[in-house]
C-alpha positions as CSV (number, residue, x, y, z in Angstrom):
1,M,-5.6,-10.0,7.1
2,L,-4.0,-7.4,4.7
3,S,-4.5,-6.9,1.2
4,K,-1.9,-7.3,-1.5
5,P,-1.4,-4.5,-4.0
6,L,0.5,-4.5,-7.1
7,L,2.4,-1.3,-6.2
8,A,3.0,-1.0,-2.2
9,L,1.0,2.2,-1.4
10,G,2.6,4.7,1.3
11,T,6.2,3.8,0.7
12,A,6.1,5.1,-3.2
13,A,7.9,1.6,-4.5
14,L,6.7,2.8,-7.4
15,G,6.5,6.3,-7.5
16,L,2.7,5.5,-6.5
17,A,2.1,7.5,-3.2
18,A,4.2,10.9,-4.1
19,F,2.8,11.9,-6.9
20,G,4.7,15.1,-9.4
21,T,3.8,17.6,-11.6
22,S,5.6,18.1,-14.4
23,F,8.6,15.9,-17.0
24,N,10.5,19.1,-17.0
25,L,12.2,20.5,-13.4
26,A,13.8,23.3,-15.1
27,A,10.2,24.3,-16.9
28,Q,8.3,23.6,-14.3
29,Q,5.1,25.6,-13.9
30,P,2.5,25.8,-11.5
31,A,0.2,22.9,-12.0
32,Q,-3.6,23.9,-13.0
33,P,-6.9,21.4,-12.6
34,L,-7.3,19.4,-15.6
35,K,-10.6,19.4,-16.9
36,E,-10.3,16.4,-19.0
37,M,-8.0,13.6,-19.3
38,P,-5.1,13.8,-20.9
39,Y,-3.9,11.0,-23.0
40,S,-0.8,8.7,-23.4
41,P,-0.9,5.1,-25.5
42,S,-0.1,2.1,-23.7
43,L,2.7,1.3,-26.4
44,D,5.0,4.8,-26.5
45,V,7.8,4.1,-29.0
46,T,9.5,7.8,-28.4
47,S,9.8,5.9,-24.6
48,L,12.5,3.3,-26.0
49,D,16.3,3.2,-26.0
50,R,17.0,1.2,-29.3
51,T,20.5,1.5,-28.4
52,V,20.1,-1.1,-25.9
53,D,19.7,-4.7,-27.2
54,P,16.4,-6.0,-25.7
55,C,17.8,-9.5,-25.3
56,V,20.6,-7.9,-23.2
57,D,18.4,-5.5,-20.7
58,F,14.7,-5.3,-21.8
59,Y,13.6,-3.0,-19.2
60,K,16.1,-0.3,-20.5
61,F,15.2,-1.2,-24.1
62,S,11.7,-0.2,-23.4
63,C,11.9,2.2,-21.0
64,G,15.2,4.2,-21.2
65,G,13.5,7.1,-23.3
66,W,11.4,7.7,-20.9
67,M,13.5,7.3,-17.8
68,A,15.6,10.0,-19.8
69,K,12.8,12.3,-20.4
70,N,11.0,12.1,-16.8
71,P,13.7,13.3,-14.1
72,I,12.2,13.0,-11.0
73,P,9.9,16.3,-9.5
74,A,11.5,18.0,-6.8
75,D,8.1,16.7,-4.5
76,Q,8.8,13.2,-5.5
77,A,11.1,10.4,-4.3
78,A,10.5,8.2,-7.2
79,W,8.5,8.8,-10.8
80,D,7.1,6.3,-12.9
81,V,4.3,5.5,-15.3
82,Y,1.8,5.0,-12.3
83,A,3.0,8.3,-10.7
84,K,2.2,9.9,-13.8
85,L,-1.3,8.5,-14.1
86,S,-1.8,9.3,-10.5
87,N,-0.9,13.0,-10.7
88,D,-3.2,13.5,-13.6
89,N,-6.0,11.8,-11.9
90,E,-4.8,14.7,-8.7
91,Q,-5.7,17.4,-11.4
92,F,-8.7,16.3,-12.3
93,L,-10.2,15.5,-8.7
94,W,-8.8,19.1,-8.3
95,G,-11.1,20.8,-10.8
96,I,-13.9,19.0,-9.1
97,L,-13.0,20.3,-5.7
98,E,-12.5,23.4,-6.6
99,E,-16.0,23.8,-7.6
100,D,-17.3,21.8,-5.1
101,A,-15.7,24.1,-2.3
102,K,-17.2,27.2,-4.6
103,A,-20.3,26.2,-5.4
104,K,-23.7,27.9,-3.4
105,D,-25.9,24.7,-4.3
106,R,-24.4,22.1,-2.9
107,T,-25.6,18.2,-2.5
108,A,-24.9,16.7,0.8
109,V,-21.8,14.8,-0.8
110,Q,-20.7,17.9,-2.8
111,Q,-20.8,20.3,0.8
112,K,-18.7,17.4,2.3
113,V,-15.7,16.6,0.0
114,G,-15.7,20.3,-0.8
115,D,-15.8,22.0,2.6
116,Y,-13.1,19.1,3.7
117,F,-11.0,20.9,0.6
118,G,-11.5,24.2,1.2
119,A,-11.0,24.0,5.2
120,C,-7.7,21.9,3.8
121,M,-6.5,24.9,1.4
122,N,-6.5,27.5,4.4
123,T,-3.3,27.5,5.2
124,A,-3.4,31.2,6.9
125,A,-6.0,30.0,9.6
126,I,-4.1,26.7,9.6
127,D,-1.2,28.4,10.5
128,A,-2.4,30.8,12.6
129,L,-3.6,27.9,15.1
130,G,0.0,26.5,15.7
131,V,-0.1,23.7,18.1
132,K,-3.5,24.9,19.2
133,P,-5.7,21.9,18.1
134,I,-4.2,19.2,20.1
135,Q,-3.2,21.4,23.0
136,P,-5.9,20.0,25.1
137,T,-4.3,16.4,24.5
138,L,-0.5,18.0,25.4
139,D,-2.0,20.0,28.9
140,R,-3.9,16.4,29.5
141,L,-0.7,14.3,28.8
142,D,1.8,16.6,31.2
143,S,-0.8,16.0,34.1
144,L,-0.4,12.5,34.2
145,K,1.5,11.9,37.4
146,T,1.4,8.3,38.2
147,R,2.1,5.0,36.1
148,A,-1.4,4.0,36.6
149,E,-3.0,7.1,35.2
150,L,-0.6,7.2,32.1
151,I,-1.4,3.3,31.4
152,A,-5.2,4.3,31.4
153,E,-4.6,7.1,28.8
154,L,-3.8,4.6,26.1
155,T,-7.7,3.6,25.7
156,T,-8.5,7.6,25.2
157,L,-5.4,8.2,23.0
158,N,-6.2,5.0,21.0
159,H,-10.0,5.8,20.0
160,A,-9.4,9.6,19.9
161,E,-6.2,10.6,18.3
162,M,-4.6,9.6,15.3
163,G,-1.4,7.9,16.6
164,S,-0.1,4.5,17.3
165,F,0.7,4.3,21.0
166,F,2.8,1.3,21.7
167,F,0.0,-0.9,19.6
168,N,-2.8,-1.1,17.2
169,S,-6.1,-2.5,17.4
170,G,-8.9,-3.2,15.2
171,T,-11.2,-5.7,13.5
172,D,-10.8,-7.8,10.5
173,Q,-12.0,-11.0,9.5
174,D,-10.9,-14.1,11.0
175,A,-8.2,-15.4,9.2
176,A,-9.4,-19.2,10.3
177,D,-13.3,-18.6,9.9
178,S,-13.5,-15.5,7.0
179,S,-17.3,-15.2,7.8
180,T,-16.7,-13.8,11.3
181,I,-15.3,-10.4,12.2
182,V,-12.9,-10.5,15.2
183,V,-11.2,-8.0,17.2
184,E,-7.2,-7.7,16.6
185,V,-4.4,-6.5,18.8
186,G,-1.2,-5.9,16.8
187,A,2.4,-4.6,17.2
188,G,2.6,-0.9,16.5
189,G,4.3,2.2,18.3
190,L,7.6,2.8,16.1
191,G,8.3,5.7,14.7
192,L,11.0,4.7,11.7
193,P,9.7,3.0,9.1
194,D,10.8,-0.9,10.3
195,R,12.1,-2.6,13.1
196,D,15.5,-3.0,11.1
197,Y,15.6,0.2,11.6
198,Y,16.4,0.1,15.5
199,L,19.0,-2.8,15.0
200,K,21.2,-2.8,12.1
201,T,24.7,-1.7,12.8
202,D,25.4,-0.5,9.5
203,A,26.8,3.2,9.5
204,K,23.6,4.4,7.2
205,S,21.8,2.9,9.9
206,V,23.5,4.4,12.8
207,T,23.3,7.7,11.0
208,I,19.9,7.6,10.2
209,R,19.0,6.8,14.3
210,E,20.9,9.7,15.0
211,Q,18.9,11.9,12.4
212,Y,15.5,10.7,14.2
213,I,16.3,11.4,17.2
214,A,17.3,14.8,16.6
215,Y,13.8,15.3,14.5
216,V,11.9,14.0,17.5
217,Q,13.9,16.9,19.9
218,H,12.5,19.2,17.3
219,L,9.5,18.1,17.3
220,L,9.1,18.3,21.4
221,E,10.4,21.4,21.1
222,L,7.9,22.6,18.5
223,S,5.2,21.4,21.2
224,G,6.5,23.9,23.8
225,E,9.3,21.4,25.6
226,S,13.0,22.9,26.3
227,P,15.5,21.9,24.2
228,A,17.0,20.3,27.4
229,Q,13.8,18.3,28.0
230,A,13.3,18.0,24.6
231,K,16.3,16.2,24.2
232,A,16.2,14.1,27.0
233,D,12.7,12.9,26.0
234,A,14.3,12.3,22.5
235,V,16.7,10.0,24.3
236,S,13.7,8.3,26.3
237,T,11.8,7.8,23.3
238,M,14.1,6.2,21.2
239,R,15.3,3.5,24.0
240,I,11.1,2.6,24.4
241,E,11.1,2.3,20.8
242,T,14.0,0.0,20.4
243,A,12.2,-2.2,23.4
244,L,9.4,-2.4,20.9
245,A,11.3,-2.6,17.8
246,K,13.3,-6.3,19.1
247,A,9.9,-7.6,20.2
248,S,8.6,-7.0,16.7
249,L,8.3,-9.7,14.0
250,T,10.2,-9.0,10.7
251,R,8.5,-8.5,7.4
252,V,9.5,-11.8,6.2
253,D,8.0,-13.4,9.6
254,R,5.0,-11.2,8.9
255,R,4.3,-12.6,5.4
256,D,3.6,-16.4,6.9
257,P,-0.5,-15.9,8.1
258,H,0.5,-18.5,11.0
259,K,2.9,-16.3,12.5
260,T,0.4,-13.6,13.4
261,Y,-2.7,-15.5,14.4
262,H,-3.2,-16.3,17.5
263,M,-6.7,-16.6,18.6
264,L,-6.5,-16.1,22.6
265,P,-9.2,-15.5,25.3
266,L,-9.8,-12.4,26.3
267,T,-8.4,-13.4,29.8
268,E,-5.3,-14.6,28.5
269,L,-4.4,-11.0,26.9
270,Q,-5.3,-9.9,30.5
271,T,-2.3,-12.2,31.5
272,L,-0.1,-11.5,28.8
273,A,-0.5,-7.4,29.7
274,P,-2.3,-6.8,33.0
275,A,-1.3,-3.4,33.2
276,I,-4.0,-2.8,31.0
277,D,-7.9,-3.2,31.6
278,W,-8.7,-4.8,28.1
279,P,-12.7,-5.2,28.5
280,H,-12.7,-1.3,29.4
281,Y,-10.2,-0.8,26.6
282,F,-12.5,-2.4,24.2
283,A,-15.4,-0.6,25.4
284,V,-14.2,2.4,24.7
285,Q,-13.2,1.5,21.2
286,R,-16.8,0.4,20.1
287,G,-18.1,3.2,21.8
288,L,-19.9,1.3,24.8
289,S,-20.6,2.5,28.1
290,K,-19.4,-0.5,30.2
291,P,-17.5,-3.9,29.1
292,D,-19.0,-6.2,26.8
293,A,-19.1,-9.6,27.5
294,G,-19.8,-10.9,24.4
295,L,-16.0,-10.5,23.4
296,V,-14.5,-13.9,23.9
297,K,-11.8,-14.2,22.0
298,L,-9.5,-12.0,19.8
299,N,-6.1,-12.4,17.0
300,V,-3.3,-11.4,19.2
301,E,-0.7,-11.0,16.2
302,Q,2.0,-10.8,18.1
303,P,2.3,-12.4,21.7
304,E,5.4,-11.3,22.9
305,F,5.5,-7.8,21.4
306,V,2.0,-7.5,23.8
307,K,4.4,-8.4,26.4
308,A,7.1,-6.0,25.9
309,V,4.4,-3.5,25.8
310,Q,3.8,-4.7,29.2
311,T,7.4,-4.8,30.6
312,Q,7.7,-1.0,29.1
313,L,4.6,0.1,31.1
314,M,5.6,-1.8,34.0
315,T,9.4,-0.9,34.4
316,E,10.3,2.2,32.1
317,D,10.2,6.0,34.2
318,V,6.9,7.8,34.1
319,A,8.4,10.3,32.6
320,A,9.8,8.9,29.4
321,L,6.9,7.4,28.8
322,R,4.8,10.7,29.2
323,A,7.8,11.5,26.5
324,Y,6.7,8.5,24.2
325,L,3.2,9.3,24.3
326,R,3.8,12.9,23.7
327,F,5.9,12.4,20.6
328,H,3.7,10.2,19.1
329,L,0.8,12.4,19.4
330,M,2.6,15.4,17.7
331,N,4.0,12.8,15.2
332,S,0.9,11.8,14.0
333,A,-0.7,15.3,14.1
334,S,2.1,17.0,12.9
335,P,1.1,16.8,8.7
336,Y,-2.2,18.4,9.9
337,L,-1.3,21.2,11.6
338,S,0.9,24.9,11.0
339,Q,3.8,24.7,8.9
340,P,6.8,24.7,10.3
341,I,5.5,21.6,12.5
342,A,4.3,19.9,9.2
343,Q,7.9,21.4,7.7
344,A,9.9,18.9,10.4
345,N,8.0,16.0,9.7
346,F,8.2,16.4,5.8
347,D,11.8,16.7,6.4
348,F,12.8,13.7,8.0
349,F,10.3,11.3,6.7
350,S,10.3,12.6,3.1
351,K,13.7,14.3,2.6
352,T,16.4,12.4,5.1
353,L,14.2,8.8,4.5
354,R,13.5,9.2,0.8
355,G,15.4,11.9,-0.6
356,V,12.2,13.7,-1.7
357,Q,13.6,17.7,-2.1
358,A,10.3,19.9,-1.7
359,M,6.9,19.2,-0.2
360,P,4.0,19.2,-2.7
361,P,2.1,21.6,-3.8
362,R,-1.1,22.4,-1.3
363,W,-4.0,21.2,-4.0
364,K,-2.2,18.1,-3.9
365,T,-1.7,17.8,-0.2
366,C,-5.6,18.3,-0.2
367,T,-6.8,16.5,-2.9
368,R,-5.1,13.2,-1.2
369,G,-6.7,14.2,2.2
370,V,-10.2,14.3,0.5
371,D,-9.2,11.2,-1.5
372,N,-8.0,9.3,2.0
373,N,-11.2,10.4,4.0
374,L,-14.1,10.8,1.9
375,G,-12.8,8.6,-1.1
376,E,-16.1,7.2,-2.3
377,A,-18.0,10.3,-1.9
378,L,-15.1,12.2,-4.5
379,G,-15.2,8.5,-6.4
380,Q,-18.7,9.2,-7.8
381,E,-18.0,12.2,-9.7
382,F,-14.5,10.5,-11.1
383,V,-16.2,7.2,-12.1
384,A,-19.1,9.5,-13.4
385,R,-17.2,11.3,-15.9
386,T,-13.9,8.8,-16.8
387,F,-15.1,4.9,-16.6
388,S,-17.2,4.5,-19.5
389,P,-19.5,1.0,-19.5
390,A,-17.3,-0.1,-22.7
391,T,-13.9,-0.2,-20.5
392,K,-15.6,-2.1,-17.7
393,A,-17.2,-4.3,-19.8
394,K,-13.4,-5.1,-21.9
395,T,-12.0,-5.2,-18.6
396,Q,-14.3,-8.0,-16.9
397,L,-14.2,-10.1,-20.2
398,M,-10.1,-9.7,-19.9
399,T,-10.6,-10.9,-16.3
400,E,-12.5,-13.6,-17.2
401,Q,-10.2,-14.6,-20.1
402,I,-7.2,-14.6,-17.9
403,E,-9.3,-16.9,-15.1
404,T,-10.2,-19.6,-18.3
405,A,-6.0,-19.5,-18.6
406,M,-5.4,-20.1,-15.0
407,Q,-8.1,-23.2,-14.7
408,H,-6.4,-24.6,-17.8
409,E,-2.9,-24.1,-16.6
410,I,-4.1,-25.8,-13.2
411,E,-5.6,-28.7,-14.9
412,N,-2.3,-29.3,-16.8
413,L,0.3,-28.9,-13.8
414,D,2.7,-32.1,-13.9
415,W,3.6,-31.4,-10.2
416,M,0.0,-31.3,-8.5
417,S,-1.6,-34.5,-7.5
418,P,-5.7,-34.2,-8.7
419,A,-6.6,-33.5,-5.1
420,T,-5.0,-30.2,-5.0
421,K,-6.2,-29.2,-8.0
422,Q,-9.7,-29.7,-7.4
423,E,-9.1,-27.6,-4.2
424,A,-7.3,-25.2,-6.5
425,L,-9.8,-24.9,-8.9
426,R,-12.8,-24.5,-6.3
427,K,-10.5,-21.5,-5.2
428,L,-10.1,-20.4,-8.4
429,H,-13.9,-20.3,-9.4
430,A,-14.8,-18.5,-6.4
431,I,-12.8,-15.6,-6.9
432,R,-15.0,-12.3,-6.9
433,N,-14.2,-10.3,-9.3
434,K,-14.4,-6.2,-8.6
435,I,-13.9,-3.8,-11.8
436,G,-14.2,0.0,-11.2
437,Y,-16.0,1.2,-8.3
438,P,-18.5,-0.7,-5.3
439,E,-21.9,-1.6,-5.9
440,T,-23.0,0.7,-3.3
441,W,-21.2,4.0,-2.1
442,R,-20.0,4.2,1.0
443,D,-22.3,6.6,3.7
444,Y,-20.6,9.6,5.2
445,T,-23.3,11.5,6.4
446,A,-22.6,10.7,10.1
447,L,-19.1,12.3,9.3
448,D,-19.1,16.3,10.5
449,V,-17.2,18.0,7.8
450,K,-17.1,21.9,8.4
451,P,-15.7,24.6,6.5
452,D,-13.3,26.3,8.9
453,D,-11.5,23.2,11.1
454,Y,-8.9,21.3,8.6
455,F,-7.5,19.4,11.9
456,G,-10.7,18.9,13.0
457,N,-12.0,17.4,10.3
458,T,-9.1,15.4,9.9
459,R,-9.4,13.8,13.3
460,R,-13.3,12.9,13.0
461,A,-12.3,11.6,9.8
462,S,-10.2,9.1,12.0
463,V,-12.9,8.6,14.1
464,F,-15.3,7.9,11.8
465,E,-13.8,5.4,10.2
466,D,-12.6,3.6,13.2
467,A,-15.9,3.5,14.5
468,R,-17.6,2.2,11.2
469,Q,-14.4,-0.8,11.7
470,W,-15.5,-1.5,14.8
471,N,-19.2,-1.5,14.4
472,K,-18.7,-4.7,11.7
473,L,-18.5,-6.6,15.1
474,G,-21.6,-9.3,15.0
475,K,-22.4,-8.3,11.5
476,P,-22.2,-10.6,8.1
477,V,-19.3,-9.7,6.3
478,N,-19.5,-7.2,3.3
479,H,-18.5,-8.5,0.3
480,N,-19.1,-5.6,-1.6
481,E,-16.6,-3.8,0.5
482,W,-13.8,-2.0,-1.4
483,D,-9.7,-1.7,0.4
484,M,-9.0,1.2,-2.5
485,T,-11.1,4.3,-3.3
486,P,-11.8,4.5,-7.1
487,P,-9.5,7.0,-8.4
488,T,-6.8,4.9,-6.9
489,V,-4.0,3.8,-9.3
490,N,-3.7,0.4,-8.1
491,A,-5.2,-3.0,-7.8
492,Y,-5.0,-6.1,-5.3
493,F,-6.1,-9.1,-4.0
494,N,-7.5,-10.0,-0.5
495,D,-6.8,-13.4,0.9
496,T,-9.6,-13.7,3.3
497,M,-12.2,-11.8,1.2
498,N,-10.6,-14.2,-1.9
499,D,-11.2,-10.9,-4.4
500,I,-9.4,-9.3,-6.7
501,N,-10.2,-5.5,-7.3
502,F,-9.4,-3.0,-10.1
503,P,-10.1,0.5,-9.2
504,A,-11.4,2.9,-11.8
505,G,-8.4,4.5,-11.9
506,V,-6.1,1.9,-13.0
507,L,-8.0,0.8,-16.1
508,Q,-7.4,4.5,-18.3
509,P,-4.4,5.1,-20.8
510,P,-1.9,4.6,-20.9
511,L,-2.4,1.0,-18.6
512,Y,-5.5,0.4,-20.4
513,D,-6.0,2.1,-23.6
514,P,-9.2,1.4,-26.0
515,K,-7.5,3.5,-28.7
516,I,-4.8,0.9,-29.2
517,D,-4.5,-2.4,-30.4
518,D,-5.4,-5.7,-28.0
519,A,-1.4,-6.8,-27.4
520,P,-0.3,-4.0,-25.2
521,N,-3.9,-3.8,-23.1
522,Y,-3.2,-7.5,-22.6
523,G,0.2,-6.9,-21.8
524,D,-0.1,-4.2,-19.2
525,T,-3.5,-4.1,-18.2
526,G,-3.6,-8.3,-18.7
527,G,-0.9,-8.7,-16.8
528,T,-2.0,-6.9,-13.8
529,I,-5.2,-8.7,-13.8
530,G,-3.4,-12.4,-14.1
531,H,-0.6,-10.4,-11.4
532,E,-3.3,-9.8,-8.8
533,L,-5.2,-13.6,-9.5
534,T,-1.8,-15.6,-9.1
535,H,-1.5,-13.8,-5.4
536,A,-4.3,-16.4,-4.6
537,F,-1.7,-19.0,-5.2
538,D,1.5,-16.9,-4.2
539,D,3.6,-18.7,-1.1
540,E,0.8,-16.5,1.1
541,G,-2.3,-17.0,-0.8
542,R,-2.0,-20.5,-1.2
543,Q,-2.4,-21.1,2.3
544,F,-6.0,-19.7,2.1
545,D,-8.8,-22.0,0.8
546,T,-11.8,-21.0,-1.4
547,N,-13.8,-19.4,1.4
548,G,-10.6,-17.4,2.4
549,N,-10.2,-19.4,5.5
550,L,-6.5,-20.0,6.8
551,R,-6.3,-24.1,6.2
552,D,-4.1,-26.2,4.4
553,W,-5.5,-27.9,1.4
554,W,-2.1,-28.9,-0.1
555,T,-0.6,-32.7,0.2
556,P,2.6,-32.7,1.6
557,K,4.2,-33.3,-2.0
558,D,2.1,-30.8,-3.8
559,A,3.9,-28.2,-1.1
560,E,6.9,-29.6,-1.7
561,G,6.5,-29.2,-5.3
562,F,5.2,-25.4,-4.9
563,E,8.6,-24.4,-2.8
564,T,10.9,-26.1,-5.2
565,R,9.5,-23.9,-7.7
566,I,9.5,-20.7,-5.8
567,N,12.7,-21.4,-4.5
568,C,13.9,-21.1,-8.1
569,V,12.1,-17.8,-8.6
570,R,13.7,-16.7,-4.9
571,D,17.6,-17.5,-6.2
572,Q,16.9,-15.6,-9.2
573,Y,15.9,-12.4,-7.6
574,A,18.5,-12.7,-4.2
575,G,20.8,-12.0,-7.1
576,Y,19.2,-8.4,-8.4
577,V,20.5,-5.1,-6.6
578,I,18.5,-2.7,-5.7
579,V,21.3,0.3,-4.7
580,D,25.2,0.0,-3.4
581,D,25.7,-3.2,-2.3
582,I,21.6,-4.5,-0.7
583,H,20.8,-7.3,-2.3
584,I,16.3,-8.0,-2.4
585,T,15.2,-9.7,0.3
586,S,13.6,-12.3,-2.3
587,K,11.8,-14.3,0.7
588,L,10.3,-10.8,1.3
589,T,9.3,-10.2,-2.4
590,S,8.5,-13.9,-3.9
591,G,5.2,-13.3,-3.3
592,E,5.0,-10.1,-5.7
593,D,7.9,-12.0,-8.0
594,V,5.5,-14.9,-8.4
595,A,2.5,-13.0,-8.9
596,D,4.4,-11.1,-11.7
597,L,5.8,-14.1,-13.8
598,G,2.5,-15.7,-13.1
599,G,0.4,-12.7,-14.2
600,E,2.1,-12.4,-17.6
601,L,2.0,-15.5,-18.4
602,L,-1.4,-16.3,-17.7
603,A,-2.0,-12.4,-20.2
604,Y,-0.2,-14.1,-22.7
605,I,-2.4,-17.2,-23.4
606,A,-5.2,-14.8,-22.9
607,W,-4.3,-12.6,-25.7
608,K,-3.4,-15.8,-28.1
609,A,-7.3,-17.2,-27.4
610,Q,-8.5,-13.5,-27.7
611,T,-6.9,-13.0,-31.0
612,A,-7.1,-16.6,-32.2
613,G,-8.1,-16.9,-35.5
614,M,-7.5,-13.0,-36.3
615,T,-4.6,-12.2,-38.8
616,L,-2.6,-10.0,-36.5
617,T,-0.2,-7.3,-38.5
618,D,3.0,-5.5,-37.5
619,A,2.6,-1.9,-36.1
620,E,5.3,0.4,-35.1
621,G,8.4,-2.0,-36.5
622,F,7.2,-4.4,-33.9
623,T,5.5,-7.7,-34.5
624,P,2.3,-8.9,-32.6
625,D,4.1,-10.4,-29.8
626,Q,6.7,-7.8,-29.4
627,R,4.0,-5.4,-28.5
628,F,3.1,-7.7,-26.0
629,F,5.9,-7.7,-24.1
630,V,7.2,-3.8,-24.5
631,G,3.5,-2.8,-23.5
632,M,4.4,-4.7,-20.2
633,A,7.5,-3.5,-19.2
634,Q,6.4,-0.1,-20.1
635,W,3.9,0.0,-17.3
636,A,7.2,-0.2,-14.8
637,C,9.1,2.7,-16.6
638,E,10.3,4.4,-13.4
639,N,13.2,7.0,-11.8
640,D,13.7,6.3,-8.1
641,R,16.3,8.3,-5.5
642,P,19.1,6.6,-3.7
643,E,17.2,7.2,-0.4
644,N,14.4,5.9,-1.6
645,L,15.8,2.7,-2.6
646,R,17.3,2.3,0.3
647,L,14.3,2.7,1.9
648,R,12.5,0.3,-0.1
649,A,14.9,-2.4,0.5
650,A,14.1,-2.8,4.0
651,T,10.3,-2.0,3.7
652,D,8.8,-3.1,0.1
653,P,7.7,-6.7,-0.9
654,H,8.0,-5.2,-4.5
655,S,11.1,-6.1,-6.7
656,P,12.5,-2.5,-8.3
657,A,10.9,-2.4,-11.5
658,Y,13.7,-3.0,-13.8
659,A,14.2,-6.7,-12.0
660,R,10.2,-6.9,-11.9
661,I,10.5,-6.7,-15.7
662,N,14.0,-8.5,-16.5
663,G,13.1,-11.4,-13.9
664,V,9.7,-12.2,-16.1
665,V,11.0,-11.9,-19.7
666,S,13.7,-14.2,-19.1
667,N,11.9,-16.6,-17.9
668,M,9.4,-16.9,-20.8
669,P,10.4,-18.4,-23.8
670,Q,7.3,-16.8,-25.6
671,F,9.8,-13.4,-25.1
672,Q,12.8,-15.3,-26.0
673,K,11.4,-16.2,-29.3
674,A,9.5,-12.8,-29.6
675,F,12.9,-10.8,-30.0
676,G,14.9,-13.9,-31.4
677,C,17.3,-14.0,-28.0
678,K,19.8,-16.5,-27.6
679,A,20.2,-19.1,-25.3
680,T,23.1,-17.4,-23.7
681,A,21.7,-13.9,-23.5
682,P,20.8,-12.1,-20.4
683,M,17.7,-12.0,-20.9
684,V,17.4,-16.1,-20.7
685,H,17.4,-17.6,-17.5
686,T,18.7,-21.0,-16.5
687,P,17.3,-22.9,-15.2
688,T,13.8,-21.5,-16.3
689,C,11.8,-20.6,-13.1
690,R,8.0,-21.2,-13.5
691,V,5.2,-21.9,-10.6
692,W,2.2,-20.9,-12.3
């Protein structure tokens, strides 16, 4: 099952996936590697806008000054506090990688990360190759003349290349038996960010589809096709993808784990899509010389989608299918090829869809590449230099305090029966807390990294990771494994692992600040911990039990009580506007919205327990309670481009930053008391929504 991050990786939902280089575009200078991490306080009074009444718009009061002095850098879709820290982390890693790339006497780990980085930085060599790194595969696709040959090629493409060709496959924990690793087949094969991009009829959606077809044509021309052929192939590709989109579940439906869980015999998958030799397909993915009779059942996440794949494979013209495969090969490879090809990818996916003005500097691209593919190797040096034992101990204590607060809240719920409470407490006490970094580092010995082969390094890293995942079949689940690298500025909860994970990257100033009083730290990092803990009991997480199994442990009356309370949150957030006239799709965001609200309540309770009996004093013009809430709000300070907001509205399960702050505090009497808000103030929501 999918993990639930605090922020949305890959979509720059809060600026996280696109990192900037400077606050002031007019005076922007080339960045330099950092020798040590800079310091920023977790409560910054210069980020305030004191002209705003906190009871009218607490987000603007807390972040208005930050927004004014932090315009979005040219290479960003959005820019926020998390992005700034992520950028600092990247500049610090850049310095490490430059040393490792140049050093003569290196460890095996330093060789791999250094050579990967060095090969990526050699743009002259990359540009000289053009499309040559994938030319053999392009030639092989051109040679496919029959339907049978083309369908057989899917097995090779999905094993050896980095793209998504019609569908996705891999391994994961069995949702109903989390102690077992099973094979999964999922929907895939779309170039646009979501199924709705193909199906919506508004003017902006129509325009984006036209721009996408132009991008497909351009990329196919760069692969060697004539303009006329590329234009025809782009139309064919769009037609195939639209058919797949129509058969795909919506993002809201995919939040329901029951709708993506269909354990079927392999023979039934063969019946759904008989065009594909599935036993042979899975043998190749697993690196076996012949089909494995032990594969009996697997999870087919979207059976109707698999049927649509079968229809396309058997009814579309072979030339059209070949064009589709050619484009998806080019599309997946394009960020790692020569500048004109990478530029085409950027121009559509970053500039057109998200409004980004300029490609990131090369050092960022290469640092991210190492973090993505050798993250636990690079992460060892990051942790050794940035993450102190004292910080780990303090955040561990904070986590335990917040879990104690959750226990007390569950015990005192007036809408939940004793039987369901008992199950909830069992689950709470079984949650694993993972802080900072893995207990055992990942072994990259088998990954071959060469100093002069950037594309090859990237492709081999992809195959290496696929093999690592397929190798999990038949083995015990590794509960020590992490889904994020140590430098990542994010956190997550995993349903089937039943664990909460806080990388070292997110436990640094200004998010966790050891130099400052507890109030802002509990408001910020405490809220993050509470957020991930609450995910275990949100609309999706509550469907998994103590062991991470998909099982209904609720009485019908208690489930009804939960839905009543979460619907209060959904109704509130559906009223918030993201951009233009587009409102939040609150059935998509409700899990994150509930986690934001529940997490901050738990953090407040834990902070009060931590400071009980202490004499707390005002500081910087704020009472301790006010400092808690300002610290909580300032993690979310952001600026965002309209194009990116539109993409987020369609794809992001997180609400925009202003709603994540104002939506929470307007449901907290503790906030209203701290700032003296009247009952009629905008930051007082009626009725008060509360789930946990």
